[in-house]
VOGU-3710 file (C-alpha; in Angstrom, 3 decimals, decimal comma):
1> maikiamiga> -13,436/-18,212/19,748  -16,497/-17,906/16,935  -15,684/-14,512/16,000  -17,453/-12,756/13,103  -15,249/-10,739/10,668  -16,628/-8,552/7,753  -14,890/-8,147/4,665  -15,765/-5,445/2,338  -14,907/-5,732/-1,050  -14,324/-9,228/-0,825
11> gsigftlrlm> -14,428/-9,800/-4,665  -10,898/-8,700/-4,486  -9,332/-12,481/-5,395  -5,736/-12,040/-3,676  -6,493/-9,982/-0,530  -9,575/-12,038/0,606  -8,346/-15,470/0,463  -4,802/-14,341/1,538  -6,226/-13,045/4,450  -8,720/-15,643/5,072
21> qdllsvpelq> -5,913/-18,255/5,052  -3,968/-16,087/7,303  -6,496/-16,067/10,163  -7,428/-19,530/9,558  -3,813/-20,530/10,281  -4,446/-19,587/13,926  -6,134/-22,672/15,738  -8,071/-20,512/17,813  -9,416/-18,554/14,956  -10,493/-21,741/13,043
31> dttfaltdis> -14,281/-21,502/13,606  -14,424/-17,911/12,614  -17,321/-16,736/10,420  -16,344/-14,607/7,362  -18,936/-12,268/6,279  -18,278/-11,403/2,388  -19,656/-8,745/0,974  -19,103/-6,654/-2,696  -21,274/-4,599/-5,148  -20,054/-7,388/-7,650
41> ernlnmvakl> -21,956/-10,322/-6,956  -20,228/-12,166/-9,837  -16,843/-11,642/-8,233  -18,148/-12,246/-4,792  -19,376/-15,711/-5,523  -16,195/-16,589/-7,574  -14,001/-15,884/-4,209  -16,706/-17,678/-2,146  -16,484/-20,691/-3,812  -12,734/-20,828/-3,612
51> arrdiagskf> -12,602/-20,265/0,194  -15,162/-22,643/0,973  -13,289/-25,347/-1,122  -10,026/-24,307/0,980  -11,983/-24,627/4,146  -13,661/-28,049/3,582  -10,129/-29,077/2,237  -8,551/-28,235/5,524  -11,366/-29,696/7,374  -11,913/-26,380/9,491
61> pakvitttdr> -15,653/-25,422/11,206  -15,255/-21,755/9,955  -18,198/-20,729/7,988  -18,233/-18,172/4,792  -21,407/-16,364/3,882  -21,647/-13,862/1,296  -24,171/-11,014/0,809  -24,422/-7,740/-1,421  -26,266/-6,155/1,596  -23,134/-4,759/3,444
71> rkaiadadyv> -24,961/-3,821/6,322  -26,050/-7,556/6,876  -22,435/-8,387/6,663  -21,404/-6,010/8,922  -24,071/-7,156/11,760  -22,791/-8,117/14,892  -18,807/-8,237/13,464  -16,176/-8,172/15,774  -13,878/-7,068/13,096  -14,406/-5,343/9,827
81> icvirqggld> -11,991/-5,375/6,830  -11,978/-3,366/3,893  -10,054/-4,206/0,645  -12,061/-2,348/-1,819  -11,166/-0,404/-4,984  -13,664/2,194/-5,360  -14,842/2,758/-8,982  -12,798/-0,692/-9,871  -10,223/-0,502/-12,728  -12,255/1,803/-15,081
91> afaldidipl> -11,813/4,736/-12,353  -8,461/3,947/-12,141  -7,337/4,116/-15,626  -8,920/7,378/-15,345  -6,695/8,485/-12,539  -3,789/7,591/-14,952  -4,632/8,615/-18,269  -6,088/12,240/-17,595  -3,195/13,431/-15,329  -0,844/12,017/-18,249
101> kygvdqcvgd> -2,317/14,557/-20,589  -1,364/17,235/-18,531  2,116/15,852/-18,150  1,961/14,016/-14,898  3,325/10,682/-15,365  2,287/8,333/-12,695  3,713/4,787/-11,907  0,857/3,823/-9,177  -1,511/6,732/-8,672  -2,849/5,387/-5,379
111> tlcaggimya> -1,314/7,314/-2,458  -0,695/10,866/-3,591  -0,378/12,778/-6,839  -3,222/13,721/-8,940  -4,424/10,089/-9,136  -4,155/9,347/-5,515  -5,826/12,540/-4,391  -8,810/11,712/-6,816  -8,972/8,042/-5,588  -9,375/9,677/-2,190
121> qrtiaamldf> -12,363/11,878/-3,303  -14,188/8,229/-4,559  -13,128/6,035/-1,650  -13,780/8,113/1,532  -17,307/8,668/0,462  -17,858/4,993/0,372  -15,888/4,493/3,497  -17,671/6,941/5,580  -20,873/4,666/4,855  -19,048/1,754/6,134
131> ckdirevakp> -18,307/3,504/9,267  -21,986/4,381/9,513  -22,890/0,975/9,411  -20,249/-0,168/11,811  -21,344/2,391/14,423  -25,030/1,078/14,243  -24,867/-2,628/13,788  -21,467/-4,042/14,403  -20,541/-5,253/17,872  -19,538/-2,426/20,187
141> galflnysnp> -15,805/-1,272/19,702  -15,531/-3,222/16,395  -12,142/-2,463/14,986  -11,890/-1,454/11,453  -8,953/-2,718/9,428  -8,351/-0,657/6,375  -6,171/-1,874/3,514  -7,590/0,467/1,093  -5,667/3,140/-0,805  -4,928/6,057/-0,283
151> mamntwacnk> -4,337/4,717/2,995  -3,581/7,870/4,859  -6,635/9,891/3,597  -9,036/7,171/4,117  -8,127/6,256/7,434  -7,678/9,946/8,504  -11,071/10,469/7,451  -12,663/7,179/9,053  -11,078/8,108/12,268  -12,123/11,761/12,230
161> ygkvntvglc> -15,315/12,064/10,907  -16,608/8,277/10,621  -16,250/8,015/14,485  -14,790/4,475/13,894  -11,509/3,091/15,803  -9,487/2,519/12,362  -6,189/1,147/11,627  -4,485/1,315/8,207  -2,558/-1,771/7,147  0,414/-1,715/4,527
171> hgvqgahwqi> 2,958/-4,246/3,797  5,387/-1,493/2,708  7,648/-1,820/5,817  8,095/-5,515/5,584  9,268/-5,530/2,019  11,886/-2,826/2,523  12,993/-4,532/5,723  13,741/-7,807/3,691  15,453/-5,635/1,435  17,732/-4,263/4,230
181> aecidhwake> 18,302/-7,849/5,462  19,528/-9,086/1,907  22,080/-6,126/1,866  23,337/-6,973/5,551  23,411/-10,767/4,405  25,490/-9,935/1,222  28,018/-7,940/2,946  28,360/-10,188/6,078  28,889/-13,033/3,531  31,634/-10,980/1,197
191> vgildknyge> 33,579/-10,252/4,308  33,527/-13,441/6,100  31,087/-12,860/9,031  28,447/-15,395/7,963  28,784/-18,679/6,306  27,672/-18,542/2,938  24,845/-21,229/3,640  23,627/-19,386/6,291  19,950/-18,402/6,881  16,617/-19,418/5,236
201> psrhnkderr> 15,722/-19,921/1,569  16,035/-16,590/-0,550  12,566/-15,067/-1,554  14,259/-15,042/-5,110  16,110/-18,050/-5,476  15,159/-21,136/-3,317  18,404/-22,437/-3,671  20,524/-19,643/-1,800  19,926/-18,686/1,489  19,520/-15,442/3,399
211> lhrreidvia> 19,394/-13,592/6,590  15,750/-13,424/7,798  14,514/-10,129/8,440  13,416/-10,831/11,903  17,314/-11,034/12,736  17,624/-7,138/11,671  16,155/-5,060/14,360  14,758/-1,728/13,110  12,404/1,369/14,139  10,666/2,704/11,060
221> aginhqtwfl> 8,285/6,123/11,403  6,815/8,385/9,034  3,711/8,449/6,832  2,072/5,510/4,764  4,420/5,000/1,754  6,869/7,609/2,977  8,158/5,746/6,266  11,768/5,991/7,170  13,992/3,379/8,553  15,449/5,601/11,395
231> qvqwkgvtfc> 17,546/2,634/13,092  19,247/-0,308/11,880  20,724/-2,870/14,134  22,170/-6,252/13,813  24,071/-8,392/16,146  24,744/-5,185/18,637  26,233/-3,080/15,438  24,003/0,179/14,374  23,987/0,759/11,164  21,859/3,944/11,235
241> sptnpfpsqk> 20,108/5,689/14,091  17,704/8,801/14,563  20,625/11,005/15,416  23,127/9,691/13,166  22,430/8,003/9,817  26,130/6,820/9,559  27,317/4,309/12,081  28,773/5,269/15,378  31,233/2,275/15,509  33,811/2,449/12,551
251> eatingktvr> 34,654/-1,012/13,579  33,152/-3,973/15,253  33,934/-7,735/16,298  30,803/-10,174/14,757  31,271/-13,768/15,110  34,669/-13,287/16,182  35,724/-11,241/13,378  36,671/-7,544/13,435  35,405/-5,711/10,419  34,652/-2,203/9,217
261> ipdmvelfek> 31,082/-1,043/9,604  29,438/0,393/6,425  26,751/2,974/6,579  23,465/2,102/4,892  24,394/4,027/1,394  27,268/1,424/1,104  25,170/-1,600/2,071  22,812/-0,899/-0,696  25,001/0,169/-3,545  27,266/-2,858/-2,926
271> hlkwpgsekv> 24,105/-4,986/-3,331  23,839/-7,218/-6,705  20,171/-6,053/-7,591  19,281/-3,057/-5,645  21,550/-0,181/-7,472  19,962/-1,144/-10,554  15,983/-1,303/-9,561  16,036/1,220/-6,696  17,706/4,118/-8,155  15,544/6,695/-6,761
281> ridvlkrfgy> 15,456/5,219/-3,133  19,055/5,159/-2,883  19,544/8,598/-4,369  17,334/9,564/-1,388  19,078/7,514/1,119  22,211/9,338/0,009  20,752/12,567/0,608  18,494/12,322/3,631  20,513/9,549/5,304  17,489/7,115/5,713
291> ystesnghls> 16,142/4,733/3,487  12,460/4,820/2,760  10,200/2,042/2,908  8,365/2,450/-0,502  9,264/0,993/-3,812  10,950/2,964/-6,344  7,972/3,613/-8,682  5,753/4,784/-5,525  8,422/6,977/-3,977  9,354/8,666/-7,365
301> eyvpwyrkrt> 5,727/9,970/-7,744  5,411/11,717/-4,085  8,580/13,702/-4,453  8,778/16,538/-7,181  12,640/15,613/-8,352  12,417/12,408/-10,434  9,345/12,392/-12,443  8,729/16,230/-13,552  10,828/16,165/-16,949  9,722/13,579/-19,176
311> neitkwidmg> 13,154/13,221/-20,812  14,565/12,053/-17,108  12,165/9,692/-16,016  13,753/6,917/-17,772  17,139/7,634/-15,905  15,527/7,000/-12,555  13,303/3,843/-13,118  13,960/0,276/-13,994  11,754/-1,761/-16,380  12,586/-5,265/-14,714
321> swingetggy> 9,385/-5,166/-12,610  6,205/-2,559/-12,957  6,735/-1,206/-9,338  10,276/0,240/-10,240  8,631/2,859/-12,010  7,059/2,053/-15,137  4,171/4,427/-16,376  0,937/3,069/-14,965  2,598/-0,157/-13,836  -0,014/-0,844/-11,275
331> lrvctegrnw> -2,787/-0,222/-13,475  -1,430/-2,754/-16,234  -0,743/-5,674/-13,541  -4,000/-5,115/-11,773  -5,859/-5,293/-15,375  -3,931/-8,442/-16,467  -4,472/-10,100/-13,374  -8,449/-9,342/-13,102  -8,723/-10,461/-16,711  -6,691/-13,619/-16,340
341> fhtdypnwlk> -8,788/-14,312/-13,214  -12,098/-14,458/-14,949  -10,619/-16,275/-18,016  -9,011/-19,181/-15,721  -11,326/-19,330/-12,668  -12,691/-22,735/-14,119  -9,175/-24,087/-13,811  -8,752/-22,584/-10,384  -11,937/-24,100/-9,030  -10,878/-27,609/-10,261
351> ekpkpitaag> -7,615/-27,788/-8,392  -7,332/-29,536/-5,123  -7,170/-27,452/-2,188  -3,718/-26,739/-0,576  -3,823/-27,262/3,115  -3,800/-23,980/5,408  -1,209/-23,972/7,900  0,735/-21,762/9,683  3,919/-22,279/7,687  1,947/-20,763/4,673
361> rseehgsyii> 0,852/-17,621/6,667  1,902/-14,350/5,010  3,275/-11,259/6,563  0,099/-9,012/6,296  -0,480/-7,484/9,714  -4,108/-8,162/9,693  -4,370/-11,840/10,981  -1,621/-11,043/13,526  -3,521/-8,204/15,286  -6,725/-10,266/15,285
371> esletgrpyr> -4,982/-13,193/16,733  -3,060/-10,967/19,462  -6,500/-9,012/20,406  -8,232/-12,514/20,782  -5,389/-15,026/22,161  -3,179/-12,323/23,847  -0,237/-13,468/22,303  1,784/-10,328/21,737  2,852/-8,944/18,088  4,877/-6,107/16,808
381> ghfnvvnqgh> 4,012/-4,404/13,688  4,047/-1,327/11,804  0,690/0,341/11,693  -1,183/3,626/10,192  -2,819/5,378/13,259  -3,860/8,959/14,395  -0,815/11,068/15,664  -1,547/11,857/19,264  1,858/13,438/20,131  3,576/10,075/18,739
391> itnlpngcii> 6,043/12,003/15,997  6,352/15,201/17,512  7,266/17,217/14,667  4,198/16,134/12,343  0,961/17,358/12,907  -1,427/15,768/15,745  -4,383/14,367/14,160  -2,652/13,132/10,945  -2,098/9,460/10,105  1,276/8,346/10,996
401> eipgyvdkng> 2,931/4,709/10,318  4,974/3,792/13,361  5,733/0,550/15,433  2,786/-0,659/17,444  2,487/-3,486/19,728  -0,852/-5,812/20,494  -1,910/-8,034/23,032  -5,291/-8,370/24,796  -4,773/-5,290/26,434  -5,333/-3,349/22,883
411> inmpvvgdlp> -2,955/-1,869/20,205  -0,371/0,306/21,869  1,805/2,847/20,092  4,860/4,151/21,612  6,335/7,723/21,198  8,798/7,955/18,661  9,787/11,652/18,885  11,089/13,739/15,995  11,496/12,737/12,676  15,255/13,536/11,255
421> lgcaatcsas> 14,254/17,126/9,594  14,781/16,518/5,972  12,393/13,340/6,284  10,088/15,303/8,614  10,055/18,205/5,885  9,021/15,445/3,091  6,158/14,032/5,266  5,019/17,489/6,252  4,342/18,506/2,810  2,629/15,272/1,975
431> vrvqemgmea> 0,313/15,268/5,271  -0,888/18,700/4,401  -1,601/17,558/0,708  -3,496/14,575/2,316  -5,371/16,771/4,588  -6,975/19,114/2,017  -7,571/16,092/0,099  -9,298/14,107/2,908  -11,462/17,548/3,719  -12,257/18,063/0,120
441> avhgevnllk> -13,885/14,364/-0,255  -15,543/14,721/3,020  -17,003/17,973/2,513  -17,477/17,864/-1,606  -15,379/20,981/-1,972  -14,057/21,690/-5,615  -11,658/24,168/-4,608  -10,146/22,571/-1,783  -9,550/19,667/-4,154  -7,655/21,733/-6,727
451> lamlhdpltg> -5,766/23,265/-4,157  -4,787/19,877/-2,731  -3,594/18,915/-6,598  -1,659/22,257/-6,584  0,218/21,767/-3,631  0,939/18,171/-4,340  4,796/17,781/-4,797  4,796/16,148/-8,332  1,722/17,717/-9,576  2,743/21,300/-8,638
461> avcnteevwq> 6,439/20,699/-10,342  4,957/19,831/-13,489  1,742/21,722/-13,844  1,130/25,588/-13,545  -2,165/26,680/-11,850  -4,387/26,633/-14,873  -3,243/23,511/-15,845  -4,180/21,877/-12,507  -7,666/23,486/-12,362  -8,431/22,440/-15,855
471> mademlvaqr> -7,054/18,653/-15,030  -9,159/18,889/-11,781  -12,244/19,856/-14,087  -11,584/17,004/-16,417  -11,104/14,332/-13,675  -14,431/15,672/-11,779  -16,565/15,505/-14,690  -15,286/12,186/-15,674  -15,653/10,569/-12,531  -19,091/11,834/-11,496
481> kwlpnfkrsd> -20,808/8,664/-11,357  -18,641/7,483/-8,467  -18,794/11,029/-6,463  -22,009/11,400/-4,577  -20,291/13,503/-2,251  -20,007/16,289/-4,680  -23,182/18,502/-5,411  -24,291/18,059/-9,112  -24,348/21,412/-9,889  -20,420/21,965/-9,035
491> idasakslaa> -19,439/18,917/-11,484  -21,612/20,687/-14,175  -19,875/23,893/-13,340  -16,381/22,106/-13,953  -18,029/20,707/-17,502  -19,315/24,183/-18,540  -15,607/25,849/-17,638  -13,757/23,370/-19,969  -16,460/23,814/-22,661  -15,779/27,606/-22,295
501> hekagtrvkl> -12,116/27,211/-22,558  -12,488/25,048/-25,255  -14,769/27,573/-27,214  -12,536/30,594/-26,406  -9,484/28,820/-27,482  -8,009/28,961/-23,805  -8,039/25,469/-23,438  -4,485/24,466/-21,907  -2,081/22,388/-24,173  -2,307/18,764/-23,517
511> vktegaarvh> 0,522/16,350/-24,122  0,055/13,445/-26,575  1,867/10,632/-24,935  1,833/7,186/-23,653  4,315/8,058/-20,915  7,971/7,999/-20,704  7,849/4,310/-19,867  4,246/2,906/-20,701  4,125/-1,032/-21,321  1,316/-2,697/-23,222
521> tktvkemaad> -1,222/-4,387/-21,189  -1,336/-7,775/-22,519  -4,499/-9,815/-23,752  -5,733/-12,782/-22,296  -4,121/-14,759/-25,409  -0,895/-13,165/-24,500  -1,151/-14,064/-21,093  -1,669/-17,652/-21,892  2,012/-18,006/-23,239  2,990/-17,978/-19,655
531> kaaarknaga> -0,145/-19,000/-17,650  2,179/-19,803/-14,259  3,063/-15,861/-14,235  -0,307/-15,071/-14,956  -1,997/-17,097/-12,307  0,443/-15,957/-9,579  -0,456/-12,278/-10,529  -4,293/-12,773/-10,517  -4,115/-14,273/-7,161  -1,271/-12,066/-5,407
541> adkagmtkta> -2,704/-9,408/-2,856  0,942/-7,995/-2,930  1,609/-7,652/-6,663  4,898/-6,006/-6,270  6,031/-8,972/-4,531  7,567/-7,030/-1,779  6,622/-9,527/1,104  7,800/-12,868/1,867  5,751/-15,599/3,331  6,496/-15,878/7,133
//
């Protein structure tokens, strides 16, 4: 088919190689031309060498071209994929560390809260430039697939102001779907419905076997990182539905055995692992009746209830993995991963390439969407798209995450209808923050940025109005080199305001803290004690380990 795919931010080792290998596992796409572009020529060339080695090792006709000229990469592209982190790890550190001084303790800081809102101010300006290039030099109708956070705000801006058909892609639904499958597997084997050896090798232990997530039928809907499993079914049994979070059948006969059907709360509470690592999600499940797609650490910073009091944060998190709530956890693993990649790169390059096969394909949506559009083979996934009456109690125009179907006819999104009221209320609060954050970035409006932070659920629970104003000023001043969308005079005014408060003694009192659950960022020498773990982290697109190779 000889299509061209441009990848922006291709110096991202995990995503770039993962997505390329996924695409090349499709026989019809093995002659694809990949145009890789990045602002870092060093990172770009490092990744390209690995990509060319892997392609040659599998003897595919695919081509890799590299350029720091983004427009050249996008020219005549059929698809454009965005995997950027605007401002890199330096800006990311400011997203975490500045709010922490005001008492806002974030685990991830890339979707909502003060860090996620500020991340949008940097990223949207860049993505609108990408959209301009796509409109002008890509093939007509080229599809823009966005993996960059903050997903909803970025995708919203690209569709509304960039005037490019943009679909946002995330693996949160797949990860939570696996958790549900493991819960049903555990229960079914405990009550004797399934043999202990039924299923495929477990994600966590290859000597154990588990139900595959595709055996569990689900409907998930909401907004990115706040999507809810409205319906869960297995073998004709309903564990929850949009109108009833508790099973309609008290008993059912499965595989010839009559058993009592548990609800989702019971399934999760009786699992061996999740009660310890998913405390926030299970608490939300108990109160809302529906399981949220996103990890414990992510979810804890999107709502006002779990991280607003420093002395309570450790009650709701688990330190077994950064994704369960560690302060600045994602910043830490990204920093360690990048440092190890640069250090260990010569060893990566010496390795014999592993064959690119269908068996090694990941569950990232991107390759399946392109495969379906090009070959007509149908695919069902959960995608981030513009709401046009699909979720009827969320605003039209916002970005929602719902099931979609792809084939030669395009990407087709069914109507979900109303979310349950509790789920809709939580999503609605976030949507309005996203809208203000997105509009602030597009128009460079400082006051709207501050209002977005003021209305953010966790930031507003922790900070008073003046604290929010001064925190936003400090973040603007610290990140000014990544904010071409804001007037220099406005950022100068933020700097003057901070200085005036300092001089007058009206500066708000800052918190001297490393956070409730900060973990030391390992040096390269420290990481070398476990090279296998360091290598896995450096090469992972999904650093939370939430998805399984299909």
